[in-house]
C-alpha positions as CSV (number, residue, x, y, z in Angstrom):
1,X,22.5,13.4,10.8
2,X,25.1,10.5,10.3
3,X,25.2,9.4,6.5
4,X,24.8,5.9,7.3
5,X,21.9,6.5,9.2
6,X,20.5,9.1,6.9
7,X,21.0,6.3,4.1
8,X,19.0,4.0,5.7
9,X,16.0,6.3,6.7
10,X,16.3,7.3,3.1
11,X,15.8,3.4,1.9
12,X,12.8,3.2,4.1
13,X,11.0,6.0,2.8
14,X,12.0,4.9,-1.0
15,X,10.1,1.4,-0.3
16,X,7.2,3.0,1.6
17,X,7.0,5.6,-1.8
18,X,7.7,3.8,-4.5
19,X,7.7,0.1,-3.4
20,X,9.4,-2.7,-6.3
21,X,9.1,-0.9,-9.4
22,X,9.2,-3.9,-12.1
23,X,10.7,-1.3,-14.6
24,X,14.2,-1.2,-12.5
25,X,16.4,-4.8,-12.1
26,X,15.9,-6.1,-8.7
27,X,18.8,-7.6,-6.8
28,X,16.2,-10.6,-5.7
29,X,15.7,-11.9,-9.1
30,X,19.3,-12.1,-9.7
31,X,19.7,-14.1,-6.8
32,X,17.2,-16.3,-7.1
33,X,18.4,-16.9,-10.5
34,X,22.0,-18.0,-9.3
35,X,20.4,-20.2,-6.6
36,X,18.6,-22.2,-9.6
37,X,21.7,-22.5,-11.5
38,X,23.8,-23.7,-8.6
39,X,21.4,-26.1,-7.5
40,X,22.7,-28.9,-10.4
41,X,26.4,-28.4,-9.7
42,X,25.7,-28.7,-6.0
43,X,24.0,-31.8,-6.3
44,X,26.3,-33.5,-8.9
45,X,29.5,-32.2,-6.4
46,X,27.7,-34.5,-3.7
47,X,27.3,-37.3,-5.9
48,X,30.9,-37.5,-6.2
49,X,32.9,-40.2,-4.0
50,X,35.4,-37.1,-2.9
51,X,32.3,-35.3,-0.6
52,X,30.7,-38.4,0.7
53,X,34.4,-39.5,2.0
54,X,34.2,-35.9,3.7
55,X,30.5,-36.3,4.6
56,X,31.6,-39.2,6.7
57,X,31.6,-37.2,10.0
58,X,28.3,-35.9,9.7
59,X,26.6,-39.1,10.2
60,X,23.5,-37.7,12.0
61,X,21.1,-39.3,12.3
62,X,22.5,-42.5,12.8
63,X,21.9,-44.4,9.7
64,X,21.9,-41.8,7.4
65,X,22.7,-42.5,3.9
66,X,26.1,-41.5,2.3
67,X,24.0,-39.8,-0.1
68,X,22.0,-37.8,2.6
69,X,25.2,-36.6,4.4
70,X,26.9,-35.6,1.1
71,X,24.1,-33.1,0.0
72,X,24.2,-31.7,4.0
73,X,28.0,-30.8,3.1
74,X,27.3,-29.5,-0.3
75,X,24.3,-27.5,1.0
76,X,27.0,-25.5,3.1
77,X,27.8,-24.0,-0.3
78,X,24.7,-22.1,-0.9
79,X,25.0,-19.8,2.0
80,X,28.7,-19.5,1.6
81,X,28.4,-18.5,-2.2
82,X,25.1,-16.4,-2.0
83,X,25.3,-14.6,1.2
84,X,29.3,-13.9,1.0
85,X,28.9,-13.3,-2.5
86,X,26.0,-10.6,-1.9
87,X,27.7,-8.9,0.5
88,X,31.0,-8.5,-1.4
89,X,29.2,-7.5,-4.4
90,X,27.4,-4.8,-2.7
91,X,30.6,-3.5,-0.8
92,X,32.6,-3.7,-4.1
93,X,30.1,-1.9,-6.1
94,X,29.6,1.1,-3.4
95,X,33.1,1.4,-3.1
96,X,33.6,2.0,-6.7
97,X,30.9,4.2,-7.1
98,X,32.5,5.9,-4.2
99,X,35.7,6.4,-5.8
100,X,33.7,8.4,-8.9
101,X,31.7,10.3,-5.9
102,X,30.8,9.9,-2.6
103,X,27.2,11.3,-3.4
104,X,26.6,8.4,-6.0
105,X,27.9,5.6,-3.3
106,X,25.2,7.4,-0.9
107,X,22.4,7.0,-3.4
108,X,23.4,3.6,-4.6
109,X,23.4,2.6,-0.9
110,X,19.8,3.8,-0.2
111,X,18.5,2.2,-3.4
112,X,19.9,-1.3,-2.9
113,X,18.5,-1.1,1.0
114,X,15.0,-0.3,-0.4
115,X,14.8,-3.4,-2.7
116,X,15.7,-5.6,0.7
117,X,12.3,-4.0,2.3
118,X,9.0,-5.0,1.5
119,X,6.6,-2.9,3.5
120,X,4.7,-1.3,0.7
121,X,4.3,-4.3,-1.4
122,X,3.1,-6.3,1.6
123,X,0.9,-3.4,3.0
124,X,-0.7,-3.1,-0.5
125,X,-0.9,-7.2,-1.0
126,X,-3.1,-7.2,2.3
127,X,-5.2,-4.5,1.1
128,X,-5.7,-5.8,-2.2
129,X,-7.3,-8.9,-0.1
130,X,-9.5,-6.8,2.2
131,X,-10.9,-4.9,-0.8
132,X,-12.2,-7.8,-2.5
133,X,-13.3,-9.4,0.5
134,X,-15.5,-6.3,1.6
135,X,-16.6,-6.2,-2.2
136,X,-17.5,-10.0,-1.9
137,X,-15.5,-10.9,-4.6
138,X,-14.5,-14.5,-2.9
139,X,-12.8,-15.9,-6.1
140,X,-10.6,-12.9,-6.6
141,X,-9.6,-12.8,-3.0
142,X,-8.6,-16.0,-3.1
143,X,-6.5,-15.9,-6.3
144,X,-5.2,-12.4,-4.7
145,X,-4.1,-14.5,-1.4
146,X,-2.8,-17.2,-3.8
147,X,-0.1,-14.9,-4.6
148,X,1.1,-14.7,-1.5
149,X,1.0,-17.8,0.1
150,X,1.9,-21.4,-0.6
151,X,-1.8,-23.1,0.8
152,X,-4.7,-24.4,-1.5
153,X,-6.9,-20.9,-1.4
154,X,-9.8,-22.4,-4.0
155,X,-12.4,-23.4,-1.2
156,X,-11.7,-20.9,1.4
157,X,-14.3,-18.7,2.6
158,X,-13.7,-15.1,4.4
159,X,-12.2,-16.2,7.5
160,X,-10.1,-18.6,6.3
161,X,-9.0,-15.7,3.4
162,X,-8.4,-13.4,6.3
163,X,-6.5,-16.2,8.4
164,X,-3.9,-16.5,5.7
165,X,-3.9,-12.6,4.8
166,X,-3.3,-11.9,8.5
167,X,-0.4,-14.7,9.3
168,X,1.4,-13.7,6.0
169,X,1.4,-10.0,6.9
170,X,2.4,-10.8,10.4
171,X,5.5,-13.4,9.7
172,X,6.5,-11.3,7.3
173,X,6.8,-7.9,9.2
174,X,10.2,-9.8,10.2
175,X,11.3,-11.4,7.0
176,X,10.4,-8.0,4.6
177,X,11.2,-5.2,7.5
178,X,12.7,-5.7,10.9
179,X,15.3,-8.1,9.8
180,X,16.6,-6.3,6.8
181,X,16.6,-2.3,8.5
182,X,18.5,-4.4,11.4
183,X,21.3,-5.2,9.1
184,X,21.2,-1.9,7.1
185,X,21.7,-0.1,10.5
186,X,24.5,-2.5,11.6
187,X,26.3,-2.8,8.2
188,X,25.0,-0.8,5.5
189,X,23.6,-1.7,2.3
190,X,26.1,-4.8,2.0
191,X,25.0,-6.6,5.3
192,X,21.3,-5.6,4.3
193,X,21.8,-7.6,0.7
194,X,23.5,-10.8,2.6
195,X,20.5,-10.7,4.9
196,X,18.0,-10.8,1.6
197,X,20.0,-13.4,0.2
198,X,19.8,-15.5,2.8
199,X,16.3,-15.1,3.4
200,X,15.9,-15.7,-0.5
201,X,17.8,-19.1,-0.1
202,X,15.4,-20.3,2.5
203,X,12.2,-19.2,0.5
204,X,13.8,-21.4,-2.3
205,X,15.4,-24.6,-0.6
206,X,14.6,-24.0,2.9
207,X,11.9,-26.6,2.7
208,X,11.7,-29.7,4.8
209,X,10.4,-31.7,2.0
210,X,12.6,-34.5,0.1
211,X,14.0,-32.4,-2.4
212,X,15.7,-29.9,-0.3
213,X,15.6,-31.5,3.3
214,X,19.5,-31.9,2.9
215,X,20.5,-29.9,0.1
216,X,18.7,-26.6,1.8
217,X,19.5,-27.5,5.7
218,X,22.0,-25.2,6.0
219,X,20.0,-22.1,4.0
220,X,17.1,-23.0,6.7
221,X,19.4,-22.9,9.8
222,X,21.3,-19.4,8.2
223,X,18.2,-17.6,8.0
224,X,16.7,-18.9,11.4
225,X,20.0,-17.5,12.6
226,X,19.7,-14.4,10.8
227,X,15.9,-13.6,11.6
228,X,16.2,-14.6,15.7
229,X,17.0,-11.2,17.2
230,X,14.6,-9.2,14.5
231,X,12.1,-11.2,15.5
232,X,12.1,-10.9,19.4
233,X,12.3,-7.3,18.8
234,X,9.2,-7.1,16.3
235,X,7.4,-8.5,19.4
236,X,8.2,-5.2,21.0
237,X,7.7,-3.4,18.2
238,X,3.9,-4.6,17.4
239,X,3.0,-4.1,21.4
240,X,3.9,-0.7,21.1
241,X,2.2,-0.2,17.7
242,X,-1.0,-1.9,19.4
243,X,-0.8,0.7,22.0
244,X,-0.6,3.7,19.6
245,X,-3.5,2.2,17.5
246,X,-5.4,1.5,21.0
247,X,-5.6,-2.2,20.3
248,X,-5.3,-5.0,22.8
249,X,-2.0,-3.7,23.8
250,X,-2.1,-5.6,27.1
251,X,-2.2,-9.1,25.5
252,X,0.4,-8.8,23.0
253,X,3.5,-9.9,25.1
254,X,1.5,-12.2,27.5
255,X,0.4,-14.1,23.8
256,X,3.8,-14.0,22.9
257,X,5.1,-16.0,25.7
258,X,2.1,-18.3,25.5
259,X,2.0,-19.1,22.0
260,X,5.1,-18.1,19.9
261,X,7.4,-21.3,20.8
262,X,4.6,-23.7,19.3
263,X,5.3,-22.5,15.8
264,X,7.2,-24.6,13.5
265,X,9.4,-22.0,13.2
266,X,11.8,-20.3,15.8
267,X,11.3,-17.1,14.6
268,X,7.9,-16.9,13.0
269,X,5.8,-17.4,15.9
270,X,6.8,-14.1,17.6
271,X,5.4,-11.2,14.9
272,X,2.1,-14.0,14.3
273,X,1.4,-14.4,18.1
274,X,2.1,-10.5,18.8
275,X,-0.5,-10.0,16.2
276,X,-3.2,-12.4,17.2
277,X,-2.8,-11.0,20.9
278,X,-3.1,-7.2,19.2
279,X,-6.3,-8.0,17.1
280,X,-8.2,-10.5,19.8
281,X,-7.7,-13.5,17.5
282,X,-6.7,-17.2,16.6
283,X,-4.1,-17.7,14.2
284,X,-2.9,-21.3,13.0
285,X,-5.1,-24.3,12.0
286,X,-5.6,-26.8,9.4
287,X,-4.1,-25.8,5.8
288,X,-3.5,-28.0,2.7
289,X,-0.6,-27.5,0.6
290,X,-1.6,-29.6,-2.9
291,X,-4.2,-31.5,-1.4
292,X,-2.0,-32.5,1.7
293,X,-3.6,-31.5,4.9
294,X,-0.7,-29.9,7.4
295,X,-2.5,-28.6,11.3
296,X,-0.4,-25.5,12.3
297,X,-0.2,-25.0,16.0
298,X,-3.1,-22.5,17.2
299,X,-2.1,-19.0,18.3
300,X,-3.9,-16.4,19.9
301,X,-7.1,-16.5,21.8
302,X,-10.3,-16.8,19.7
303,X,-11.8,-13.2,21.5
304,X,-13.3,-12.4,18.0
305,X,-14.4,-14.3,14.6
306,X,-12.2,-14.0,11.9
307,X,-13.3,-11.2,9.5
308,X,-11.7,-8.8,6.7
309,X,-11.3,-5.8,9.0
310,X,-8.5,-7.6,10.8
311,X,-6.3,-7.5,7.5
312,X,-6.9,-3.6,7.5
313,X,-5.6,-3.3,10.9
314,X,-2.8,-6.2,10.5
315,X,-1.8,-3.8,7.8
316,X,-1.5,-0.8,9.9
317,X,0.1,-2.6,12.4
318,X,3.0,-3.6,10.0
319,X,3.5,0.2,9.0
320,X,3.4,1.9,12.5
321,X,5.7,-1.3,14.0
322,X,8.1,-0.6,11.2
323,X,8.0,2.9,11.6
324,X,8.9,2.9,15.3
325,X,11.7,0.2,15.0
326,X,13.3,2.6,12.3
327,X,12.8,5.3,14.9
328,X,14.2,3.5,17.6
329,X,17.0,1.6,15.6
330,X,18.1,5.0,14.2
331,X,18.2,6.5,18.1
332,X,20.2,3.3,19.4
333,X,22.2,3.9,15.8
334,X,23.0,7.6,16.5
335,X,24.0,7.4,20.3
336,X,26.2,4.2,19.6
337,X,28.0,6.5,16.9
338,X,28.4,9.4,19.2
339,X,30.0,7.3,21.6
340,X,32.3,5.7,19.4
341,X,33.7,9.0,17.4
342,X,34.1,10.4,21.1
343,X,36.1,7.7,22.9
């Protein structure tokens, strides 16, 4: 087997086996610190007369303030520095380890890629909520859900806790699994780290609120672009997983066609609507964020009422769709490399 393919497969197995041990350093923690430390100098740069002059051509929408335009221009530095730096840092580390011994580089690459994947962590989080609901421990289930979502959870009942858990599991099939694996197969650990940097940026500064609407716009757009292909591939993987699990596989792609475009994200609607179709449930609806209501587009037909069992089924879809994607991607990568090596 090609070493690059074997490294990605090993990384996936590592994540499934051990997840993210807290005792080991994690690249995402470092990325988060860099993002936080960059914010102040970027805002200071945006306040400079020079950057405001350079930002004048970015007057969109018409009438936007000079401050808004300068913040948008400064925000471009986020993906340039963090995504580019993560790629170069990963490449440099593996290059140096390769000079010592190729197997050192292989092992480090597998570990680095495994840190960009979160199948085990996501599955465990979903199953923790499922078990608490089955034990009728609603307060504990609300708290567990609050650890993985941004919405208010203190007054949610079983159906709304279930909806929050299923939506999070479904959406993160792309962000936490399919996308990093997609880029790992293309460009190894450096490209997988670059993707994780882009996704971490979006999760920290990609909000459309007053604070980050301008400074984080480039990070949000970059993450949308990075997830565009993996999100659509995820719908196919979920449909295949639903068929093997004897769920409503025939409804998956039709539900995606009808509802995915309604999601506020150009990508998250694909895995969410696919899972909704497979389970015969409706996702989306009214959420509250720090007491402020936010009505999300509904996705899927409510053929069944939401209940805890749907969390368990969503986690099974997560694992099986991930395995199917890895197998298919490894097969494609093998064929492509075989063709390239013989031309």
